[in-house]
C-alpha angles and dihedrals in degrees: 000000000000104000089226088071089066092047088051091052093048091048089050096049101035107031104025106032098024090215118188135190111289096022115141107231131188112202117195110197121196122219094264099036098079095120094051088044092056093045091049092050090053092052093046090051090052090051093051096242124152111242136202117178128204130188110243098200119167089191091057090045092052093050092049094050096046091051096045122090091228098248098118126188113247114252099334110229096230090059094044090050092052093057098032088062096043126098093193138014119200117194114198108196126195114121129186097236119030092198097046097122097040093111097051110117114258093228092056095048090050093046092051093047091050092046094050099042092114090052090051090048091052090051090049091052089066128077089268125177129186121202137157136230115219110253136175094248090055091047089052091049090051091049092241139122114258092246093051093046092053089053089048093052095047091047088057097042104038099062137141089260095179091058093045090049089056093053094044090052089072090063094042090056092051092049093046091054096041134096105193138025125201122195118194130177137123104314094007136095107149131162123197134179116230103165115131092025129111118223120224121228095216102201098153100270134102085223085073095038087258121138108176131085110225098035132152109153141109114223139179138174111259128196140180092045119191133181135018139305134191117206101211099168105098117235144161117241121184089348094306128108117241121200128182097342110188123201128188122204133200126171089357097302135100109259100172137022128195134160138173088226132005097026089144096059093046090053090048090055094047092049095051094101141320093284093052088069090065134059122258101180143031110192131182117203117226107161105115089184086075101073103164143036112261102173091249116115092207090067104022097059091054096050113122112249095036137100123203131196125196125212112218135009121045120213119249089224089073096050133081114255111280095016121116117214131201108321126206143141089241137058107182121171125212124186137221124192116239095182100098131045096340147118140198115209131190112196090342096307118117109239099167127022127185088350097306123108117229093248095052 
């Protein structure tokens, strides 16, 4: 076993999830993540945690959905009980076919998401962390050799997270004190309100309200969105490629959708429910260990020199106590490149220009 797999597991358990003796932990292991699952089980055993493992198979999920009639039970009790009694949920991604569920009917996917929203909320109430094990299918999707892709993943995961957290805190404080954000690049001129929100310094640890490994972004919950944005970073959503999707906003809601490719799936997302027509997240990528697009949102949205916006659900961590943010059954991120002729402004002050922050 590559020794970096063990380092990955230790980072996940100790830095990211902050798991202690006696914690109840659910570990969901994807088809291709067996090695990381084994290493994680070993670390959890050494820490004295209690473990339940589940098999996170996209192939099994696809088979179930295509066979089902689409009338799903609302929040099945056995699923709710699993997460309501868990302290932490670790999701180890790494499937064998990144497009396995591409042929699942859109109405079934939407019906299941809506029926299991309570289950999803129960999982999100735990100290959950998602990560990914480098697999050959992910390497192929990224257009890289397997050896190069492993190096890429571990460069992104095995960081000096404390130092990166200090740097990202600069942007967090600017967002916390700000009222408006403007994003400008080729095909984008978007204004968003952020006053009254708290930005999250997402440095790959639940201690910072951060739930992805790797991470390396600062995000907040915008509202009152006006203007237009072009998502020029290619990506795959629900098994379908999306290229140059363009959204127009008025009074905080999407009013028009176009795309060079994948327009149908973007419209499907927008039309999920009332909340999917609004933005739930503005995120700014700051992980310079991620130096290329790999068609994997876990990495691509954290890449330095990018901004991502999520349609749908807002995170409670960004909101004042007692306030409900944008609610939706979806949270789908789309990315725009800030590396060219671009700027990110907070209250009219340029914070990032042509992909570089003013302190870099």
